[in-house]
N, C-alpha and C positions, 0 to 999 in steps of 0.2 A: 329452541334447539337444545337446551340443557339436557332434557331427557334423552335426546339422541346421542349425547356424548358417551353414554354407557352402552350404546347398542350399535356402535359403528360396524361391528363385524358383519352384520347382516343388513344394516340400513346405510344408505350411501350418504345421507345428509351429514356434513362435516366429518365423517369418516376418519376415525382413528384406526388403530390396528392392534392385533394381538401382540406385536412387538418382538422382532429378533433384535429381542433386544440385542600488439602489445607494442607493445610499443617497440621502436627500434632500440638496439643496444646503445648504451651511453658512449659518448665519444671518449676515447682513451685519454687519460689525464696528461700523458706526456706528448700528445699529438699537437703540433703547432701549425698554424696557418699564418703566413706573413709575420706580423708582429704581435699575434694573439696566442694565448694559451687557453685550452679548454679544460676546466677543472671538473672532474666527475665526483660530485659531492657524495653520492651514495656509496661509491667504492671507498672514498675516504672514510665515511662513517663506519663502513664495515671493517676496514683495517684498524680503525681506532677501537672499535668494539672488540675485535679479536685480541687486542692487547689487554683486555680486562676492564676497560672503562665502561661505565654504565650511565645511561641517561634515558629517561622516559621519552623525551622528545626524539632522541636519536633512534630508539627502538621502534617508535611509531613510524618514523620515516622509512626505516629499513623494511619493516613488515609491510607497510603500504606499497612500497616500490615493487616488492616481489609479488604481493597479492594481485596488484593491477596487471602485472605481467603474466599471471597464472603460473608463477613458479611457487607452487604451494608448499613444497617441502622447505624451501628457504624462508617463505613467509611464516610458516609454523615455527621455525627455529627462533626468529626474532620476536614473534608475538609471544612465544613462551618466555623469553627474557623480559618482555614488556610486562606480562602479567605477574612475573616473579617480583617485579619492583613495585607494581601498583595494580591492584585488582578493581579499583574504583574508577572505571573508565566509561566512556560513552558507549551506548548500546551497540553501535556499529562495529566496535572492536571485538565484542563478544561474537557477533555474527561472522566477521571475517576470520577470526581465530577458529570458530567452529567449522566453517567451510574448508579452511586449510587442513585442519585435523582430519575431517571426513575424507578429503581427497587422498590422504596418505594412509588410510585404513584405521585410524584411531577413532572408531565409531563411538566407543563408550565415553571417552573424554569429549568428543565433539558434541554428543548429546547433553553432557553436563553443561557445556558452554551454551548450547541452545536453550536449555532450561533457564539459565541465568539471563540469557538474552530476552526470553519471553517474560521473565520476572520484571525486567527493566522496561520492556516495551509494551507489555500487556498481553492478555490471553482472551480467548473466546470460549465460554461454556456457560451453562445456565447459572451456576453458583457464582462464577467469576464475572459474568456479565452484570449481575446485580452489584457485586462488590465494585466493579469498575464504573458502574453507572448508578451510583447512589442518588444522583440528582436526575434520574431518568424522567421523572414527572415534569421537571422544568424543561427538559429537552422535548418531551411530547407537547408541552404547552407552546414551545417556540415553533413547533411544526403545525400547530392548529390554526383554525381560522381561514383555511384555504378551500373549504368545500361548502357549497350550497346544496343541501340534500332535501329531497321530498319523495313521497310515495310514488312508485313507478306507475301506479294506476292499473296494475295487472294482478294484484294480490287477492287471495281468497282467505277463508278462515282456516285453511289448512297450511301446509308447508309449501312455500314457493321459493326457489333458490337456484343459483348456479346458471347464470345467463351467458349467452354467446351470440355474436353477430353472425348471421347467415344472409349474405346479400343485403336486402333491405328489410330484413326481419330480425326479431329477437327471439331466440330459442331458449327455453328454460325448463327446469324440472318443477313439477307440481304434484301434490297429493290430493288435489281437489276432487270432489265427487262430481262426476259428470252426469250422474243420473243412471248410469248403467247398473242393472241388477247384478251383473257379474263382477262388479268392481270389488277387489279383494282388500282386506285390511290385515295389517301386521298384528299378530296376536299379542305382542308385548306392548304396543303403543296405542292400539285401536285406531291408528292412522292408516289411511289408504297408501298402498305402494305408489311410488312416484313414477309418472310417465313424462315424456317430453311434450311440451306445448310450444306454440309459436304465436307471435303477435306482430302486426305491421308496425314499422317505425316511421314516424312522420319527420318533417324537417327539423323540428326542435327536439328530436330524440324522444318524442312522445309515443308511447306504445298503446295500441288499441287493436280490436278485432281478434280476440284470442281464439285459437282453434287447436285441436290436437295435431301433433306432428305425425309422421308416417306410421301407419299400422304395421308395416314390416319391421320397424325399429322398436316400437313399444311392445312390451310383453306383459305377462301377468305378474311379473316381479318388478324390481326397481330399474329404471333408467334415469340417468342424470348427466350433468356437466358435459355437454357436447362441445366440440371445437371443429371448425370447418376450414378447408383450404380456401384461398382467395377466389378461386374460380367456382366455388360452391359445389364441386363434384365429389369431394371426399370428406367424410366425417369420421371423427373418433369420438367415442362416448363411453360412459361408465354404465355397467349393468351387473346385476347379480350373476353368478356363475350359472348361466342358463342359455342354451343354444340348441336350436332344432328340437324343442320340446323336452330336452333332457336337462335336469338340474344337477350340477356338480356339487360335491361336498368335500370338506377336508377330513382328516383322520378323526376329528371330533364330531363329524356329521354336521358341521356348520357350513352353510352356503356363503362363501366369500364373494368378493367383487372383482371384476376384470375390466380391462379396456378392450373395446371392440372397434373394428373398422368397417365402414360401409361405403359403397360407391353409388353415385346417382346415374342411372341409365334410363332413358325414356321416362323421365320424371318420377322414377321409382327408386327407392333406396334398396339396393340388392348387394349380394356377395358379402353378407355380414359374417365376419370372421374374427376370432379372438387373436390378439397379438402374440407373437411367439414367446415373449418373456412372461406372459400370464402363467398362473399356476393355481392348482387346487389347494396349495399349502400356504399361500399368503395372498394378500389383497393388492391390487393395482388399480388406480383410479385417477380421476380428474385430469385428463389430458390437456395440454396447452402446446401450441406450435410457436416456434421462433418465426421471426419476420420472413426469413428466407425459406421457411417450411422444410428445412433440412434437419431440424432437431425437434424431438418430442419431449416435453417435460411432463412429469406426472408424480403422483404421491404413491408411496408403497411402504409396506413393512417387510419387504423381501430381505433375504440374508445380506448383511452389510449395513443394515439400518442402524443409525446412531441412537435413536430414541423410539418413541411409540410409533411414529410415522415420519418419514423423511421425504424430501423432494429429490427426484432423480432426473436424469436426462439420457436420451438414447439417440443415436444418429439414424436418420432415415436415408438409406442409400438410394442412388439413382434408379436402381432396378426395383425399388419398393421394399427391399428387405431391410432388416434392422440390425444395428450393431449391438454391442453389449451395454446394458444399462450402467450408468455411472452415478454414484452418489454425489450431490453437489458439495458435500463437505461441511465442516463445522462452522464456517462463516454463516451459512444459511441454516443448517440443521442443528438441533439441540437434542437433549435427552427427552424433550417433550414432543409435542405434535407440530409438524410443519405440513401444510396441505394446501390445496386449491392454488396452484401456481398460475400465473398469467405473465406473458412476456410481450413487451411492446416493440414497435419498430424503432424505438429510441434506445434499444439495448438496456432496458430496465426490467427487472423481474419483480413482480408483486406476489405475495403469498400470505397465508394466514398462519399464525403461530401462537402457542401459549407458552413457549419456552423463552422467547425474547421478552424483555421488560415491556409491559403494556398496561392497559387500563382495566383489564379483567377479561376472563374468558379468552377466546381467540381474538387477536388483533390483526390488522392488516399492516404488513411491512413491505418495504421496498429496498432494493440494492441495485447499484449500477453493475452491469456485466462488462468487465474489461475486455479489451481486444484479445488477450491471451486466454480468455475463458474463466478467469478468476472473478471474484465478486468484491466490490467495494463495501464499505461499512453499511451494515443493515440499519435502516431507520424506520421508526414508527411514523406512519403518515399523519398521525395527529387525531385530535378529537373532531367531532362531527362525523368523520368517516368511521372512527372507532368509538366504542362505547364500553360500558362496564359489562356488557353481555358478549355474545359471540358475533364477530364481524368477519366476513370472508367473501370469497368468490368475486374479487375485484375485476372489473372490465372497463376499459377506457378506449375511446377514439382519440388518438393523440392530436388530430388536426383540430377538432372542435373542443377538446378537453372535456367532453361530456361522456358519461358512462353509467355503469350500474354496479351495485354491490348488494350483498345479502346480509341481513342481520336479524337476530331475535330480540332486539332491544325493546324496551318498553314503549307502548304506544302503537304497536303494529296491529295488523288485522288477524294474523295467523301465528302459527308456531315459528315460521321463518318468513320474512318478507323481503321483496326486492325493492330497493330504493334507487332512484336515478339521481345523478349528481352533476354539478358543474365544478370543475377544479379552477379556481380563480387565480391561483399562483402555484407555479411548479415548486416542488420540494427541493430538488437538487440544485444547489447554487453553483454556478460555474465561474471560473476565473481564467485569465490568461497569464501564464507565467512567462516572463520575457527577460531578456538581458542582452548584453554585448560581451564579446570575448576580446581581451586585449593582452598584449605583451606587458608583463608587470614592469619591466625595466624601461622600455621605450614608450609604452602607451599606444603603440600602433595596433590597429584592428587586426583580428585574426580570423579570416574567413576559412571555410572548410574544416572547422573544428567539430568533431563528433560529440554530441551531447546525448546522454542516456538518462531517462527519467525513471526513478524507482519509487515504490511506495515505502512506507515506514518499515516494512519487513524485508526490504531490498528485493522485492519481486519486480523485474523489469516491466515497465509499462509502455515504453516507446522510445524511439531514437529520432534524432534530427541532425542536421548539419548547419552550422552558421552560414549566413549568406555573405555576399561580397563586402558588406559593411559590418561583418562580425556579429550580426544579430541572430537570435533564435527565439522561438516561441513554443510553448506547450499548452494544450488545453488541460486545465486541472479543476479540481473541485474545492469549494470553500471548506475551511476548518480541517483540511487534511495536511498531514506532514509528508513531505517528499524529500528524496535525496536526488541530487543532480550531479552527474559525473561529466567532466569535460576532458577530452582526449585529443591531442594533436601531436603529430610526429615532430620531434625536436623539442617538445615541452614536457614538463612533469605533469602527469595526470593529477587532477584536482577534483575533489568531491565536496559538495556543500549541502547542508541541510536547511530546509525552509518550511515554515508553517504558514499556510495560506489563511488569509483573513476570513471573517464570517460573512462578508458582503460580496455581492457581484462586483467584478472590476478586474483590475490588473495588479500583479505583484512582480516587482523587479528583482532579479538576481543576476548580478554581473560576475564575471570571472576574469581575474588577472593572473595569467599563467607564467610560471618561471621557466626559463630555458632549461632544458635537460642538462646541458653543460654550461658551467659558469664562464662567460667570456670576459677575460681581463686583458688590460694593456698597461703599459708603463704609466704610472701615476694613479692607478686604481688602488682601492683599498681591498686587499685580499680577504680581509675579515668579513666583508659583505657577502661573499659567496656562502658563508656558513651562518650568517646572521650574528656574527660576533660584534657586539657593541662595546664591550669592555672586558678586560681581564680582571677578575675579582681578587681583591686582597682584603685581609682583615684590616679593621680600622687602624690607621696610622702605621700599618705594617707594609712590607714589600716582599714578603716570602710568598711563593706560589702555593695557592690552595688547590684542593682536588678538583673543584669546579673549574678553576682556571686551567688546570692541566688537561682536562678533556678538550677544551677549545684549542689549547696550544698543540695538542696532538694532531688536530686537523691541519694547522699551519705547518707543523713538522712533516706531515705526510705529503703535502703539496710541494714543499721544498725538496723532499726526497725524490718525488716524481719529476721535478723540474730542476735539475742540478745547476742550471745557469741563472736561475731566478735569484735576485737579491732584493732585500727588504729594508725599509727604514721604519723602525718601530717607534711610534709616537704615543706618549701617555699624557692625558689631560685630566684635570680635576675641576671641581666646581669652585665657587668663590669663598666658601666658608672656611676660612683660616687666612693667615697673612699671605701676601704674595710670595715672600721669600720661602715660607714653610711649604707652600704648594709646589713651588718650583723644585725644591729639594726632594720632596716626596715623590712627585711624578717622575723625576729623573731617576731616582732609585728604582722605581717600579719598571721603567723602561729597560734599565740595565739588568734588573732581575729577570725580566722576560727574555732578554738576549742570552743571559747566562744559562737559562733553562734549555733553550734551543741548542746552544753550543754543547752543553753537557750531554744532550741527546743526539749528537752527531753532526750538527750543522757547522760548517767551517765559519770561523769568526769573521773572516773578510767578506762574507756574504751579507752581513748584518750591520746596520748602523742604528742608532736610536738616541732619543732625547726626550726629556720631560718638559712640557710646555706650561705646566701649572694651570693657572686660570687665564692665561694670556690669549687664548683662542676660543672664547665662549661662543656657542652656536645660537645663543639667544640673549636677551637683555637682562640677564640675571647676575649682574655684578653686585659686589658687596662693599666695595671701597667707599668711604674709608673706615666703616664701622665693622666690617666682616659679617654684617647681618643683611638679610634679604627677605622680602615678602613673597618670593617665588615658591611654587609648590615643590614637593619632593620630586615629582615627575620632571619638572623643568630643570632642577638641579641634576637629576639623573642623566638628562640628555647631554650635559656638559662633561660628566664623568665618563670618559670613553677611551678606548684603545684603538689605534689605527695601525695597519700593516701595509704601508704604501710600497707598491712594486717600483723599484728603481731600475731594474734591468730584467730582460727576458733572454 
C-alpha cells in the first residue's frame, strides 16, 4: 500500500487527503449550642489574612474553600496571593486558578495559567507526543503478544482491504481481476479499481465462497469500506464522487471520494444517495457506526481538520437526517493521518494513524470513549497486529475476540491483504477504585457523601454517593491518574489524587473529612482547630516570631468572636536540657504568648498560663539524667508543643 499513500485523493485504499490543513454556609463563629462553640476556621483565616499575614497553607485553604463553592472571584483573589508567594505548586492549583480567572473575564491570564498547567501535566501533539513518549517502543512491546494472526484466506494478488460484518458474511474491498473485459485500471498504479466482494463466515470466523457484492452498489470506479446496521437493511460505504453515471470533480478536476447510503429492499440495494455533508471540495470516507447506531464516525479532510486527515463523528437523528460533523479533537487526531475508524460495543474506538508513535507507516491504535464523549489515552495495540508497514481497517467481534485487519506487511499475497486474528488478552486494564468516608475526628462512617471522579485534566468522569457503610466505588483504568472529590454538607470538601497501578485489581482511597465548623468544649485544645502544634520561638528565646504571630492571630480572632471564652496556655519542651532550664524557658514562652494576646486586646483575666518543661512528655523520649536521648527529631518535635486549653465558654 505504500504506493497508494501518494495517491489517496483518487484512490480509496488508506486514503489520506489534500489537507485543510456548595456547600452550605459555614456556621457563624459566635453561634453557640448548649456548651459548644462552632469555630469557622475559613473566616478566621480570612480575617487573619486581611491583617496582612501571609502563609502558603492559609492561602491554599482560602482559595480552595471559595473555588469548591464556585465563588470564583474570591477564589481568584486568594489564589493570586498564593501564587505571589509560591509559583512552584501542584498542577491542580494552576488549573483552579485558571478556571477562576476565566470565570471573571481575565482570559489572557487564565490562558497563561493553563499553558503552565499543560507544561506541568503534559500535552498531546505529534512533536510533544514523541517528547512525552521517548520510551514508546517499550510501551508498544508491553502491549504486544496479544494477537494470533493468519491469512484470512480471501486474498488475491491485488489489493484486498477494509472488511465489515454483514449478518453472517464478511464484505470487503478488492481490486482483483474477475475476468471481465470491461474491468478498468487506474492509470497511475495499473491496479484495477476496487469493488465490494463478500464471503461466507464459518463458525471459526473462517471466510470462504467469495462473490461480488451487489451490482447496484459497485460502479466502474472505487467502492470500499462498507458498514451495515445490525438488521442488515442499511449500509454506508465509500465511493469515488460518482452517482447516476455522473462523475464529480473538485476545482482541480480531481475526483475525490464520498460516503454513500443505501437501503436493502426486496433483496436489492437501492436508494443510493450521498450524505449531506459530502462535498466536491474535500473527501469523506471510511464510515463506522456506534453500537447504538446513532453516531456515524468517518475520516475526512474537511475544513476544521487538524492534519492531513482527521476522524470526525456526526449524529444520526431519529428521522434519518444528520447533525453537524464534529472533529474528535487532538487526543485522537494529529498533524498526520488518522483514518479507518471502528467503534465497538464496549465503547472503544480503533483507528489507523501515522501521527501517534508507532512501528512504522500506519499503525492501529485504540482509546476508550468516556461517558461524556471524551477519549482516554490513545494506545498502540502492539506488534503482531502492527508492523513496520501499513496496518489499518481493524474489525473485531467483541464476544469471540476474533476479527480482521488489513496490512501491506511483508509476506502477503497482494498489495494489501486481509488477516484474521484472535485477541488473546484485552489491552485495556481495568481496576476498581474504592474506599470509605469517615469523620476525621470521631471516625464514624459517613453515608450519602457525594464523590466525583476526575481525570488528570480535571474533566469530570462520573459521580457516586457513599452507601450506608460509607463505601464508594468507581471503575477506573490501570496506569491512569485520577482526582477524587468528596463533598458532604457540614464537612469541608476534600480532594485527593491517586495513580492506579499497572495490574488488574483494586486500589483503595479513603477519605477522612473535617467538620466544616470546629466543635469545641471546655477542656479542648483550641489550637487543634487550626492545626497549631506549637508556637515557634528562636532557640533559647521567648520573643514572638512572625510564624508564631500568624497562629496567634487565629487564636486572637476566636477570642474576639467569643468574648466569654477563657484559655489556659500551656507550653512544653523536649528533654534536651536540664529540667530546671526547660521549666523556666517554657514558663517564659507561655507568659510571652499571654502578653502578646493581651497587647492585642484580650483582657488579662481571660488568660492563664504555665510552662511545664519536660514534665508531660507524650512519648518515651526522656533524657535524664544525661540530657541525651536516642529519639529521632520527629519524636522530640512531638514533645515541643503549645496548648490552648478552653477553661470556660
